[in-house]
C-alpha positions as CSV (number, residue, x, y, z in Angstrom):
1,X,3.5,-36.7,-9.1
2,X,3.6,-33.3,-10.8
3,X,4.1,-30.1,-8.8
4,X,0.6,-28.9,-9.7
5,X,-0.9,-32.2,-8.3
6,X,1.3,-31.9,-5.2
7,X,0.1,-28.4,-4.6
8,X,-3.5,-29.4,-5.0
9,X,-3.0,-32.4,-2.7
10,X,-1.3,-30.2,-0.1
11,X,-4.0,-27.6,-0.1
12,X,-6.7,-30.2,0.4
13,X,-4.9,-31.3,3.6
14,X,-5.0,-27.8,5.1
15,X,-7.4,-26.9,7.8
16,X,-9.4,-23.7,7.4
17,X,-8.1,-20.7,9.1
18,X,-9.9,-19.1,12.1
19,X,-10.8,-15.4,11.7
20,X,-8.5,-12.9,13.3
21,X,-9.6,-10.4,15.9
22,X,-9.6,-7.6,13.3
23,X,-11.9,-9.6,11.1
24,X,-14.1,-10.6,13.9
25,X,-14.5,-7.4,15.8
26,X,-17.0,-4.8,14.7
27,X,-15.2,-1.5,14.0
28,X,-16.3,2.2,14.1
29,X,-16.1,4.4,11.0
30,X,-12.9,5.9,12.4
31,X,-11.3,2.4,12.9
32,X,-12.2,1.5,9.3
33,X,-10.8,4.7,8.0
34,X,-7.5,4.3,9.8
35,X,-7.2,0.7,8.7
36,X,-7.3,1.6,5.0
37,X,-3.9,1.5,3.4
38,X,-2.2,-1.4,5.0
39,X,1.3,-2.4,3.9
40,X,-0.3,-5.4,2.2
41,X,-2.7,-3.2,0.1
42,X,-1.8,-3.5,-3.5
43,X,-2.5,-1.5,-6.6
44,X,-1.5,-1.6,-10.2
45,X,2.0,-0.3,-9.4
46,X,2.7,-2.8,-6.7
47,X,4.7,-5.3,-8.8
48,X,6.3,-2.8,-11.2
49,X,10.1,-2.8,-11.4
50,X,12.4,-0.2,-13.0
51,X,15.9,0.0,-14.4
52,X,18.5,0.6,-11.7
53,X,19.4,4.1,-13.0
54,X,15.8,5.3,-12.3
55,X,15.6,3.7,-8.8
56,X,19.0,5.4,-8.2
57,X,17.3,8.7,-7.6
58,X,15.0,7.3,-4.9
59,X,18.1,6.4,-3.0
60,X,19.7,9.7,-4.0
61,X,17.1,11.9,-2.3
62,X,18.3,10.5,1.0
63,X,22.0,10.3,0.1
64,X,22.5,13.4,-2.0
65,X,20.3,15.7,0.2
66,X,23.1,15.6,2.8
67,X,24.9,18.1,0.6
68,X,22.5,20.6,2.0
69,X,24.3,20.5,5.4
70,X,27.3,18.2,5.2
71,X,29.9,20.8,3.9
72,X,28.9,23.2,6.6
73,X,29.1,20.5,9.3
74,X,32.5,19.5,7.9
75,X,33.8,23.0,8.0
76,X,32.6,23.5,11.6
77,X,34.2,20.2,12.7
78,X,37.5,20.3,10.8
79,X,38.1,23.8,9.4
80,X,40.9,23.7,6.8
81,X,41.2,19.9,7.4
82,X,37.7,19.4,6.1
83,X,39.1,18.6,2.6
84,X,41.5,15.9,3.8
85,X,38.9,14.5,6.3
86,X,36.4,14.4,3.5
87,X,39.0,12.5,1.3
88,X,39.2,9.9,4.1
89,X,35.4,9.7,4.2
90,X,35.3,9.1,0.5
91,X,37.9,6.3,0.8
92,X,35.8,4.7,3.5
93,X,32.8,5.0,1.3
94,X,34.3,3.5,-1.8
95,X,36.5,0.8,-0.2
96,X,34.3,0.1,2.9
97,X,30.6,0.9,2.6
98,X,30.3,0.0,-1.1
99,X,31.8,-3.5,-0.8
100,X,29.9,-4.2,2.4
101,X,26.5,-3.3,1.0
102,X,27.3,-5.1,-2.3
103,X,27.6,-8.3,-0.2
104,X,24.4,-7.4,1.8
105,X,22.6,-7.0,-1.5
106,X,23.7,-10.5,-2.6
107,X,22.5,-12.1,0.6
108,X,19.4,-10.0,1.5
109,X,17.9,-9.4,-2.0
110,X,14.3,-9.1,-0.8
111,X,15.1,-5.5,0.4
112,X,15.4,-6.4,4.1
113,X,18.9,-5.1,4.4
114,X,21.5,-5.8,7.1
115,X,19.0,-6.3,9.9
116,X,17.5,-9.4,8.2
117,X,20.9,-10.7,7.4
118,X,21.9,-10.6,11.1
119,X,18.5,-12.1,12.1
120,X,19.2,-15.1,9.8
121,X,22.7,-15.5,11.3
122,X,21.3,-15.7,14.9
123,X,18.4,-17.6,16.3
124,X,15.9,-17.6,19.2
125,X,15.5,-14.8,21.7
126,X,19.0,-13.7,21.0
127,X,18.0,-13.0,17.4
128,X,14.8,-11.2,18.4
129,X,16.5,-8.9,21.0
130,X,19.4,-8.1,18.7
131,X,17.0,-7.2,15.9
132,X,15.0,-5.0,18.3
133,X,18.2,-3.1,19.3
134,X,19.1,-2.6,15.6
135,X,15.5,-1.5,14.9
136,X,16.0,1.1,17.7
137,X,19.1,2.5,15.9
138,X,17.3,2.3,12.6
139,X,14.4,4.2,14.1
140,X,16.9,6.8,15.3
141,X,18.4,7.0,11.9
142,X,15.1,7.4,10.0
143,X,13.4,9.7,12.5
144,X,16.3,12.0,12.8
145,X,16.6,12.0,9.0
146,X,13.0,13.4,8.9
147,X,13.5,16.0,11.7
148,X,17.0,17.0,10.7
149,X,16.1,17.4,7.0
150,X,13.0,19.4,7.8
151,X,15.0,21.6,10.2
152,X,17.7,22.3,7.6
153,X,15.0,23.0,5.0
154,X,13.5,25.5,7.4
155,X,16.9,27.0,7.9
156,X,17.3,27.6,4.2
157,X,13.9,29.2,4.1
158,X,14.6,31.5,7.0
159,X,18.0,32.5,5.5
160,X,16.6,33.3,2.1
161,X,16.4,37.1,1.6
162,X,13.1,36.9,-0.2
163,X,11.4,34.5,2.2
164,X,12.7,36.0,5.4
165,X,10.3,39.0,5.5
166,X,7.4,36.5,5.5
167,X,8.7,33.7,7.7
168,X,11.0,35.6,10.0
169,X,13.0,33.5,12.4
170,X,10.3,30.9,13.0
171,X,12.5,27.9,12.2
172,X,10.8,25.6,14.7
173,X,7.3,26.4,13.3
174,X,8.4,25.9,9.7
175,X,10.0,22.6,10.6
176,X,6.8,21.4,12.2
177,X,4.8,22.5,9.2
178,X,7.1,20.6,6.9
179,X,6.7,17.5,9.1
180,X,2.9,17.9,9.1
181,X,2.9,18.2,5.3
182,X,5.0,15.0,5.1
183,X,2.5,13.2,7.5
184,X,-0.5,14.4,5.5
185,X,0.9,13.2,2.2
186,X,1.6,9.7,3.6
187,X,-1.7,9.7,5.4
188,X,-3.5,10.1,2.1
189,X,-1.2,7.8,0.1
190,X,2.2,8.4,-1.5
191,X,2.6,7.2,-5.1
192,X,4.9,7.9,-8.1
193,X,7.8,8.2,-5.7
194,X,10.4,7.3,-8.4
195,X,9.2,9.8,-10.9
196,X,9.2,12.6,-8.3
197,X,12.6,11.5,-7.0
198,X,14.1,12.1,-10.4
199,X,12.4,15.5,-10.7
200,X,13.8,16.5,-7.3
201,X,17.3,15.0,-7.3
202,X,18.6,15.7,-10.8
203,X,18.0,19.5,-10.8
204,X,19.4,19.6,-7.3
205,X,22.7,18.0,-8.3
206,X,22.8,20.2,-11.4
207,X,22.4,23.4,-9.3
208,X,25.1,22.2,-6.9
209,X,27.4,21.4,-9.8
210,X,26.9,25.0,-11.2
211,X,27.8,26.6,-7.8
212,X,30.8,24.4,-7.2
213,X,32.2,24.8,-10.7
214,X,31.8,28.5,-10.4
215,X,33.7,28.3,-7.1
216,X,36.5,26.3,-8.7
217,X,36.7,29.0,-11.4
218,X,37.0,31.7,-8.8
219,X,39.8,29.8,-7.0
220,X,41.6,29.5,-10.3
221,X,41.3,33.2,-10.8
222,X,42.4,34.0,-7.3
223,X,45.4,31.6,-6.5
224,X,45.9,33.4,-3.2
225,X,43.0,31.5,-1.8
226,X,44.8,28.2,-2.5
227,X,47.9,29.5,-0.8
228,X,46.0,30.6,2.3
229,X,44.4,27.2,2.6
230,X,47.9,25.5,2.2
231,X,49.2,27.8,5.0
232,X,46.3,26.7,7.2
233,X,47.2,23.1,6.6
234,X,50.9,23.7,7.2
235,X,50.1,24.8,10.7
236,X,49.4,21.1,11.4
237,X,52.8,20.0,10.1
238,X,53.7,18.0,7.1
239,X,51.3,15.4,5.4
240,X,51.8,12.8,8.1
241,X,50.3,14.8,11.0
242,X,47.7,16.2,8.6
243,X,46.6,12.7,7.7
244,X,46.5,11.6,11.4
245,X,44.6,14.7,12.3
246,X,42.2,14.2,9.4
247,X,41.7,10.5,10.4
248,X,40.8,11.6,13.9
249,X,38.3,14.2,12.7
250,X,36.8,12.0,10.0
251,X,34.2,10.4,12.3
252,X,32.6,13.8,12.8
253,X,31.8,13.8,9.1
254,X,30.1,10.4,9.2
255,X,26.8,11.9,8.0
256,X,28.2,11.6,4.5
257,X,27.9,7.8,4.8
258,X,24.1,7.9,5.0
259,X,22.0,6.4,2.3
260,X,23.4,2.9,1.8
261,X,20.7,1.1,3.9
262,X,18.1,2.8,1.7
263,X,20.1,1.6,-1.4
264,X,19.4,-2.1,-0.5
265,X,15.9,-1.5,0.8
266,X,14.8,-0.4,-2.7
267,X,16.0,-3.7,-4.2
268,X,12.5,-5.1,-4.9
269,X,11.9,-2.1,-7.2
270,X,14.9,-2.8,-9.4
271,X,14.4,-4.8,-12.6
272,X,16.2,-8.2,-12.9
273,X,18.8,-7.6,-15.5
274,X,18.8,-10.0,-18.4
275,X,22.1,-11.7,-19.4
276,X,23.4,-11.5,-15.9
277,X,26.5,-13.8,-15.4
278,X,25.6,-17.2,-13.9
279,X,27.5,-19.0,-11.2
280,X,27.6,-22.7,-10.3
281,X,25.9,-21.9,-7.0
282,X,23.0,-20.2,-8.6
283,X,19.5,-21.2,-7.6
284,X,16.5,-20.5,-9.7
285,X,15.2,-18.1,-7.0
286,X,18.4,-16.1,-6.8
287,X,17.9,-12.9,-8.8
288,X,21.5,-12.4,-9.9
289,X,20.4,-9.7,-12.4
290,X,18.8,-7.7,-9.7
291,X,21.8,-8.1,-7.4
292,X,24.1,-7.0,-10.2
293,X,21.9,-4.0,-10.9
294,X,21.8,-3.0,-7.2
295,X,25.6,-3.1,-7.0
296,X,25.7,-0.7,-10.0
297,X,23.2,1.6,-8.2
298,X,25.3,1.6,-5.0
299,X,28.6,2.2,-6.8
300,X,27.1,4.9,-9.0
301,X,25.5,6.7,-6.1
302,X,28.8,6.5,-4.1
303,X,30.9,7.9,-7.0
304,X,28.5,10.8,-7.6
305,X,28.4,11.6,-3.9
306,X,32.1,11.2,-3.4
307,X,32.9,13.6,-6.2
308,X,30.3,16.2,-4.9
309,X,31.6,15.9,-1.4
310,X,35.3,16.4,-2.4
311,X,34.4,19.3,-4.6
312,X,32.1,20.9,-2.1
313,X,34.5,20.6,0.8
314,X,37.4,22.0,-1.3
315,X,35.4,25.0,-2.6
316,X,33.8,25.7,0.8
317,X,37.1,25.5,2.7
318,X,38.7,28.0,0.3
319,X,35.8,30.5,-0.2
320,X,33.9,30.7,3.0
321,X,35.5,32.8,5.8
322,X,35.7,31.2,9.2
323,X,33.2,33.5,10.9
324,X,30.6,32.6,8.3
325,X,30.5,28.9,9.0
326,X,30.4,29.1,12.8
327,X,27.2,28.1,14.5
328,X,25.6,31.6,14.3
329,X,27.2,32.4,10.9
330,X,25.5,33.0,7.6
331,X,26.9,29.7,6.2
332,X,26.1,27.5,9.2
333,X,24.5,24.3,7.9
334,X,24.1,25.8,4.4
335,X,27.5,26.2,3.0
336,X,26.7,25.7,-0.7
337,X,23.6,27.9,-0.4
338,X,25.8,30.6,1.1
339,X,28.1,30.4,-2.0
340,X,25.1,30.5,-4.4
341,X,23.8,33.7,-2.9
342,X,27.2,35.2,-2.4
343,X,28.6,34.7,-5.9
344,X,25.7,34.0,-8.2
345,X,23.1,36.4,-6.8
346,X,20.0,36.1,-4.7
347,X,17.9,35.1,-7.7
348,X,19.9,32.0,-8.4
349,X,20.4,31.5,-4.7
350,X,16.6,31.4,-4.2
351,X,16.2,28.8,-6.9
352,X,18.9,26.8,-5.2
353,X,17.2,27.2,-1.8
354,X,13.8,26.0,-3.2
355,X,15.6,23.0,-4.8
356,X,17.3,22.3,-1.5
357,X,14.1,22.6,0.6
358,X,12.4,20.2,-1.8
359,X,15.1,17.5,-1.7
360,X,15.4,17.8,2.1
361,X,11.7,17.4,2.4
362,X,11.8,14.4,0.0
363,X,14.6,12.9,2.1
364,X,12.2,12.9,5.0
365,X,9.7,11.1,2.7
366,X,12.3,8.5,1.9
367,X,12.9,8.0,5.7
368,X,9.2,7.7,6.3
369,X,8.9,5.1,3.6
370,X,11.7,3.2,5.2
371,X,10.0,3.1,8.6
372,X,6.6,2.2,7.1
373,X,8.2,-0.8,5.5
374,X,10.6,-1.7,8.4
375,X,8.3,-1.7,11.4
376,X,5.5,-3.9,9.9
377,X,8.0,-6.3,8.6
378,X,9.4,-7.3,12.0
379,X,7.4,-6.2,15.0
380,X,4.0,-7.8,14.3
381,X,5.8,-11.0,13.2
382,X,7.6,-11.1,16.6
383,X,4.3,-10.4,18.4
384,X,6.0,-7.2,19.7
385,X,3.6,-4.6,18.3
386,X,-0.1,-4.1,18.2
387,X,-1.9,-5.4,15.1
388,X,-2.6,-1.9,13.8
389,X,1.0,-1.2,12.9
390,X,0.5,-3.0,9.6
391,X,-1.8,-0.1,8.6
392,X,-0.2,2.9,7.2
393,X,-2.4,5.7,8.6
394,X,-2.1,5.0,12.4
395,X,1.6,4.4,12.0
396,X,2.1,7.7,10.2
397,X,0.3,9.5,13.1
398,X,2.6,7.8,15.7
399,X,5.7,8.7,13.7
400,X,4.5,12.3,13.3
401,X,4.0,12.6,17.0
402,X,7.6,11.3,17.6
403,X,8.9,13.8,15.0
404,X,7.2,16.7,16.9
405,X,8.7,15.6,20.2
406,X,12.2,15.3,18.7
407,X,11.9,18.7,16.9
408,X,10.9,20.4,20.1
409,X,13.6,18.7,22.2
410,X,16.3,19.8,19.8
411,X,14.6,23.1,18.9
412,X,15.1,22.3,15.2
413,X,18.9,22.6,15.5
414,X,20.6,20.8,12.7
415,X,24.0,20.5,14.4
416,X,22.5,19.3,17.7
417,X,20.7,16.4,15.8
418,X,23.8,15.5,13.9
419,X,25.2,13.2,16.6
420,X,22.1,11.1,16.9
421,X,21.8,10.9,13.1
422,X,25.4,9.8,12.8
423,X,25.1,7.2,15.6
424,X,22.1,5.6,13.9
425,X,23.9,5.5,10.5
426,X,27.1,4.1,11.9
427,X,25.4,1.4,13.9
428,X,23.6,0.2,10.8
429,X,26.8,0.2,8.8
430,X,28.7,-1.6,11.5
431,X,25.9,-4.2,11.8
432,X,26.1,-4.7,8.0
433,X,29.9,-5.0,8.0
434,X,29.7,-7.5,11.0
435,X,27.0,-9.5,9.3
436,X,28.9,-9.8,6.1
437,X,32.1,-10.7,7.9
438,X,30.3,-13.5,9.8
439,X,28.6,-14.8,6.7
440,X,31.8,-14.9,4.7
441,X,33.7,-16.6,7.6
442,X,31.1,-19.4,7.6
443,X,31.6,-19.7,3.8
444,X,35.4,-20.0,4.0
445,X,37.0,-23.0,2.6
446,X,40.5,-24.5,3.1
447,X,40.4,-25.4,-0.6
448,X,40.1,-21.6,-1.4
449,X,42.7,-19.8,0.8
450,X,41.8,-16.5,-0.9
451,X,38.4,-16.6,0.9
452,X,40.3,-16.0,4.2
453,X,41.8,-12.9,2.7
454,X,38.4,-11.6,1.8
455,X,37.2,-12.2,5.3
456,X,40.2,-10.4,6.7
457,X,39.5,-7.4,4.5
458,X,35.9,-7.2,5.7
459,X,37.1,-7.6,9.3
460,X,39.3,-4.5,8.8
461,X,36.3,-2.6,7.4
462,X,34.4,-3.7,10.5
463,X,37.2,-2.3,12.7
464,X,37.1,1.0,10.8
465,X,33.3,1.3,11.5
466,X,33.9,0.3,15.2
467,X,36.5,3.1,15.5
468,X,34.2,5.6,13.8
469,X,31.2,4.7,16.0
470,X,33.2,4.8,19.2
471,X,34.8,8.1,18.4
472,X,31.4,9.6,17.4
473,X,29.8,8.4,20.7
474,X,32.7,9.8,22.8
475,X,32.6,13.1,20.9
476,X,28.8,13.4,20.8
477,X,27.2,11.2,23.5
478,X,23.8,12.7,22.9
479,X,23.5,10.5,19.8
480,X,23.8,7.2,21.8
481,X,21.5,8.7,24.5
482,X,18.8,9.4,22.0
483,X,19.3,6.0,20.4
484,X,19.3,4.2,23.7
485,X,16.0,6.0,24.6
486,X,14.5,4.7,21.3
487,X,15.7,1.2,22.1
488,X,14.5,1.2,25.7
489,X,11.0,2.5,24.6
490,X,10.9,-0.1,21.8
491,X,11.9,-3.0,24.1
492,X,9.3,-1.9,26.7
493,X,6.6,-1.5,24.1
494,X,7.5,-4.8,22.5
495,X,7.4,-6.6,25.9
496,X,4.0,-5.2,26.7
497,X,2.7,-6.0,23.3
498,X,4.0,-9.6,23.5
499,X,2.3,-9.9,26.9
500,X,-1.0,-8.5,25.6
501,X,-1.0,-10.6,22.5
502,X,0.0,-13.8,24.2
503,X,-3.6,-15.1,24.3
504,X,-4.1,-14.9,20.6
505,X,-4.3,-18.2,18.7
506,X,-0.8,-17.8,17.3
507,X,-1.2,-20.4,14.6
508,X,-0.7,-19.3,11.0
509,X,-1.6,-22.6,9.4
510,X,-2.6,-26.2,10.4
511,X,-2.2,-29.1,7.9
512,X,-2.3,-32.9,8.0
513,X,0.7,-35.0,7.2
514,X,-1.4,-37.6,5.2
515,X,-4.8,-38.3,3.8
516,X,-5.9,-40.8,6.4
517,X,-5.3,-38.1,9.2
518,X,-7.5,-35.6,7.2
519,X,-10.3,-38.2,6.8
520,X,-10.2,-39.2,10.5
521,X,-10.3,-35.6,11.6
522,X,-13.3,-34.9,9.3
523,X,-15.1,-37.9,10.9
524,X,-14.8,-36.5,14.4
525,X,-15.5,-32.8,14.0
526,X,-18.8,-31.2,15.1
527,X,-19.4,-32.2,18.7
528,X,-18.6,-35.9,18.2
529,X,-15.7,-36.4,20.7
530,X,-14.3,-35.1,24.0
531,X,-11.0,-33.4,23.6
532,X,-8.3,-34.4,26.2
533,X,-5.0,-32.6,25.9
534,X,-2.2,-34.5,27.7
535,X,1.5,-34.2,28.4
536,X,2.9,-37.7,28.1
537,X,2.6,-39.1,24.6
538,X,2.4,-42.8,25.5
539,X,-0.4,-45.4,25.2
540,X,0.0,-46.3,28.9
541,X,-0.6,-42.7,30.0
542,X,-3.6,-42.4,27.7
543,X,-5.0,-45.6,28.9
544,X,-4.7,-44.4,32.5
545,X,-6.5,-41.1,31.6
546,X,-9.3,-43.0,29.8
547,X,-9.9,-44.9,33.0
548,X,-9.6,-41.9,35.3
549,X,-11.9,-39.4,33.4
550,X,-15.2,-41.4,33.8
551,X,-14.6,-41.4,37.6
552,X,-15.2,-37.6,37.6
553,X,-17.3,-36.8,34.5
554,X,-20.1,-38.4,32.6
555,X,-18.6,-39.3,29.2
556,X,-20.8,-40.9,26.5
557,X,-18.7,-40.2,23.3
558,X,-15.1,-41.2,22.4
559,X,-12.1,-39.4,23.7
560,X,-9.8,-37.5,21.3
561,X,-6.4,-37.3,23.0
562,X,-4.3,-34.3,21.9
563,X,-0.6,-34.1,22.4
564,X,1.2,-30.8,21.3
565,X,4.9,-30.8,20.6
566,X,6.7,-27.5,20.7
567,X,9.2,-26.2,18.1
568,X,12.8,-25.6,19.2
569,X,12.6,-21.8,18.6
570,X,9.9,-20.7,21.1
571,X,10.7,-17.0,20.4
572,X,8.7,-17.1,17.3
573,X,5.2,-15.7,17.8
574,X,3.2,-17.8,15.3
575,X,3.7,-21.3,14.0
576,X,2.5,-23.8,11.4
577,X,1.1,-27.0,12.9
578,X,1.4,-30.4,11.3
579,X,-1.2,-32.9,12.4
580,X,-1.3,-36.7,12.5
581,X,-4.5,-38.5,13.6
582,X,-5.0,-42.2,14.3
583,X,-7.4,-44.4,16.2
584,X,-6.4,-46.2,19.4
585,X,-9.2,-48.6,20.4
586,X,-12.4,-46.7,20.6
587,X,-10.6,-43.4,21.0
588,X,-8.6,-41.1,18.8
589,X,-5.1,-39.7,19.1
590,X,-4.1,-36.3,17.6
591,X,-0.4,-35.4,17.4
592,X,0.3,-31.7,16.7
593,X,3.9,-30.8,15.9
594,X,5.6,-27.4,15.5
595,X,3.7,-25.2,18.0
596,X,5.2,-22.2,19.8
597,X,2.7,-22.4,22.8
598,X,0.9,-25.5,24.0
599,X,-2.2,-23.7,25.3
600,X,-2.7,-21.6,22.2
601,X,-2.4,-24.7,19.9
602,X,-5.0,-26.5,22.0
603,X,-7.4,-23.6,21.9
604,X,-6.9,-23.3,18.1
605,X,-7.5,-26.9,17.4
606,X,-10.5,-27.1,19.7
607,X,-12.2,-24.4,17.8
608,X,-11.7,-26.3,14.6
609,X,-12.6,-29.6,16.0
610,X,-15.7,-28.3,18.0
611,X,-15.7,-31.0,20.7
612,X,-18.4,-31.7,23.2
613,X,-16.0,-31.2,26.2
614,X,-12.5,-30.1,26.7
615,X,-10.9,-31.9,29.7
616,X,-7.6,-30.2,30.7
617,X,-5.4,-31.2,33.6
618,X,-4.2,-28.7,36.2
619,X,-0.9,-28.7,38.1
620,X,0.0,-27.5,41.6
621,X,3.2,-25.7,40.6
622,X,4.1,-22.1,41.3
623,X,1.8,-19.8,39.2
624,X,4.4,-17.0,38.8
625,X,7.0,-19.4,37.4
626,X,4.3,-21.0,35.2
627,X,3.4,-17.5,33.8
628,X,7.0,-16.8,32.9
629,X,7.3,-20.3,31.3
630,X,4.2,-19.5,29.2
631,X,5.4,-16.1,28.1
632,X,8.9,-17.2,27.1
633,X,8.7,-20.9,26.3
634,X,5.0,-21.5,25.6
635,X,4.6,-24.0,28.4
636,X,3.2,-23.3,32.0
637,X,-0.2,-23.9,33.4
638,X,-2.0,-25.2,30.3
639,X,-5.5,-25.6,31.6
640,X,-6.1,-22.1,32.9
641,X,-4.5,-20.6,29.7
642,X,-6.7,-22.7,27.4
643,X,-9.7,-21.4,29.3
644,X,-8.5,-17.8,29.1
645,X,-7.7,-17.9,25.4
646,X,-11.0,-19.5,24.4
647,X,-13.1,-17.2,26.5
648,X,-11.3,-14.2,25.0
649,X,-11.7,-15.5,21.5
650,X,-15.4,-16.2,22.0
651,X,-15.8,-12.6,23.2
652,X,-14.0,-11.4,20.0
653,X,-16.2,-13.5,17.7
654,X,-19.4,-13.0,19.6
655,X,-19.9,-16.8,20.0
656,X,-22.6,-17.3,22.7
657,X,-24.0,-20.7,22.0
658,X,-22.6,-24.1,21.1
659,X,-19.5,-23.6,23.2
660,X,-17.7,-26.8,24.4
661,X,-17.7,-27.4,28.2
662,X,-14.3,-26.8,29.7
663,X,-13.4,-29.1,32.6
664,X,-10.3,-28.5,34.7
665,X,-9.0,-31.7,36.3
666,X,-6.3,-31.7,39.0
667,X,-3.5,-34.2,39.1
């Protein structure tokens, strides 16, 4: 049978879907307005892909924008050791982060990143809780990216000599205005991101390169600056203690590692390169060309950023006096901007400031895009978010409100937010390294001993990120406090949402296993049978029920016995049912396999079958225990839950007539 015939045959065996609540419920004009622009909305650009060197700049606005504040933070944290500490950061980037995310790209090539990779390695509630925790850290990363970037952009505006007379010292107000502008843009719709990213990132890098090369030239002309820096280093001893001290200080510079998660999240936008090398393990669905292009993007971005970080840390350490880069100094959080104004004049410095403000604002746009893709991808599928999170506009409003709260808590202080930002970045990188190590370990083969060496290498990378994260948390515990707050709120909201949505139908699709089942189902739909859900799937038990029911109810039509089998992973929120129908004497037997909750499956099938009566057995077991069994395992007191689910569904759909009778029968 051809694939086309199989597809047609399979589609003919599917039952029609029931309308969802959003489709069935009448909405106000405000509701309809907010629900425009869902993640699923498509336009002419939806399926367009681009060469990797164009998508590079979309990653770059997040990654390269850290040049706006990273050199200043490095100076404040390490002083003269900022150069050697940055060199260690570059080594970790090139030999740690790049290999890890190259492996992530090859295993999570749909743009879901390390979170999806870990989700696939785990299962059940363990997987769901772990993903929620990682989403909490990812939320910390992306939200702080928006607030920190906006705060640093405001700092550049306040420090600019031409803008200062107009904006004064209103850094908090400027930060909030930038965040509001970001929210308005996404509320209305954000397109042509790649083209704008190129226009923002390329001039910014060019301006940075001009300032830094000028700084190098000044150092060459004034060799005393180099000798002063070498004397400052010699105060720590020879190169061994300098390296040790730099390694201990390196975690404070961890902000320079941001951007890799964005690099893999943009994979769906990258064109699948032709003539990509093939491997014996290739499957037709594996886009090796796109994976190869993504690895080029990650390596190129890392090389550019590594060169800029080394150069900026060297120039800043030699040219900026200590009092200038302290927290209240003129170079605090804006080291390269300080050099631009100091040595190239306020005119050039103002151009640099505007470019910096623009890329920092666009970095917030990149983070907003990440959250608008990440949240709808996981939480609704887990049943752990309201249905409206799949719509862009209400989600943008929620994120803007969170941004405002974070900005006011930190009073738009860049350094104060650095700990939370670094914590989010490092947890995501650690999760990526751990996921890759586990995946490679499972793929190890005794026939290929070199695979164990690869696993050991990635295990060492994982240990480096563990050290970096632990040191960062000890040094700046506010980061883990903020992240933990995000996680607790997310878990609480997810639990409440799962509870509130537990009475939805929770069936994505129902299909028959064969043609005879479909034909029998069609013959009994439309008030022709009495539906009898039952627990024991045996002819003896069904025969006993068939004799017992007429003792209590007047039954004139055949019985349709329904037995629902649950899938192993009850943590899933929705399921696909597979149905088998056969006759047993004068009655019918319906076997439904693959449900996540018995009561919801019964309610769903009863609406499609439209029986005369639904006769459900009650038990006398503890109701509290049964409620927990229902929430976590899809079991519990089936009769009462079927009644509750159907009544609620009828209220949604406005069905007032033709309802089946629901009879609750005790044991």
